[in-house]
N, C-alpha and C positions, 0 to 999 in steps of 0.2 A: 289186597286184604287177605289176611290169614285166618283160617278157622282153627281155633285151639281148643283142646279138651283138658279138663281137669278131672282125673279119675280117682284121686285119693280122697279119703274121708267119705262122709255120707251124702255128698251132693247128688250123686246119681240115684240114690234111693228117694230123695225128696223131689228131684227134678231130673228125670231120666234123660231128657233131651238137652240138658244144659251144655252150653259151650260159650266160648268167648271169641268175638271178632277183634282181631288186631288190625287197626288201620295204620299203615306205615306213614311216617311223616311225609308231607308233600314237598318240603324244602328244608334245608339245614336251619336249625333253630326252632322249627315247628315241632309240636309234640307227636309222639305216638299216642294213639287213642285206643283204649281197650273198652269194649262194650259187651255187657252180658247179653245172652240170648237164651231165653227159657224161663227166667225168673217170673215173667208175667203169666206164664201158664200155670204156675203153682198157686196163684192166689185168685180167688173169685172176686174179691173186693178190690183191693189196692193193686191194680195191674201195673207193675213197674219193671223197668229195666234200669241198669246202672252203668255209668261209665267213669273212667278215670283217665287222666292224661299223664304222660311220663316223658322224660327227656331221653330215656334209653329203653330198649326192649328188655323185658325181664319176666321169667315165668312166675315170679312172685305176684305180679299184677293179675295173672290169671287166677292164682290161688285166692287173692284178696277178693276178686269178684265172685268166686265160688262161695267164699265165706259169707259175703253180704247177701248173695242170692239165697243161700241156705237159711240164713237167719231170717230173711224176709219171708220165706216159705213156711217156716216152722214157729215163728214167734208172734204172729199176728200182724206183721208188716213193718217195713222201714219207710219213713217219710221225711220230708223236708224238716230240717232243724235237729234231727237226731245226730248224736255223736256216737260213733262206734269205735270200740277199742279193738285193734287188730291183734293185740297180744304179742306183737313182733314189729320190727321196723317195716315201714312201707316199702322200702327197698334197701339193699345192702348198705350198711354203715350209716343209715339215717336215724335221726332222733324222732322223726315223724311216725307215730305209732297209732294214730287215730284218724278216722275220717269224719268230716262234717258233711252231712248229706244236704245238698243244696240244689237249687234250680240251675240249669245249664247256662249261666251268665255268658261264658265266652262265645256261645253260638246263638244266643238270642232266643226269644220266646217261641219262634216257629219250630225250634229244635226240641222243645219240651214235650210235645204231644205228637203221637203218630197213630195212624189208624192201622188196625190189624183185622183179620177176618173175625176175631172173637171180641172186637170192640177196641176202644181207645187204650193206648198204653202211654204211661208217663215215663220219660227218661230223666233220671236224676244224676247229678254230678257228685262224685266222691272226692272231696278236697282233703288232701293229707294235712294233718295238723299235729302240733306238739302237745304234750301233756298239759303244759301251762295254759295253752289256748283252749284245750278241752275243759279245764277247770274254770276258765273265764266264761266260756259258753254256758256252763252249768250255773254260774252265779249271775251273769249279766244277760244271758239269752244269746241265741245264735245270731240274731240280727246284729247285735252289738259286736260280736266277733267278726261277722262279715264286713261290717263298717270299718273295723280296725284293719282287716286284711286289705281292703280296698285303699284306705288312707296310706298304708305303707307300700302300696303297689307291689305286693308279694309276687315273687316268681314261683308259681306252683310247680314248676318243673325242677326246682333246685332241691335235691334231697338233703342239703346241708343248710338250708335257709334258717335264719335265726327266728326266734319267737317274736311276735308283735306285742306281747304283754310282759 
């Protein structure tokens, strides 16, 4: 596991101890997992941390988690069902520019909540999605989009995956 810092932008002002844990893949084909650390300390109500999965390591994943953590700390919170516009591709050359905030389906319900000295923390999954999928979620709801993603057996590690809508 690697401990990564993101010092650009205002993240350190909002969350001084913010960092990201990069969990290297356990086997070929498995994802790299990036987990925020510190986002839960910035909120007294919605104590959350966030994670994303990727096929390849990339500093953009650290920046994306810093962006989400900062937004969570300064905007009243990020929760399940929210669609976040990254304002840039999720990774180099990708059309995926949004995250759908979801429960951690790949790891099961036991992975969603963890205890900390300051109380429980909820861990939420950031699923990269395409503009058309973000628009669909706005119209039809995030559960509808999650159903479509599941029906199409989407490979969330593929930065070039096609839209399901």
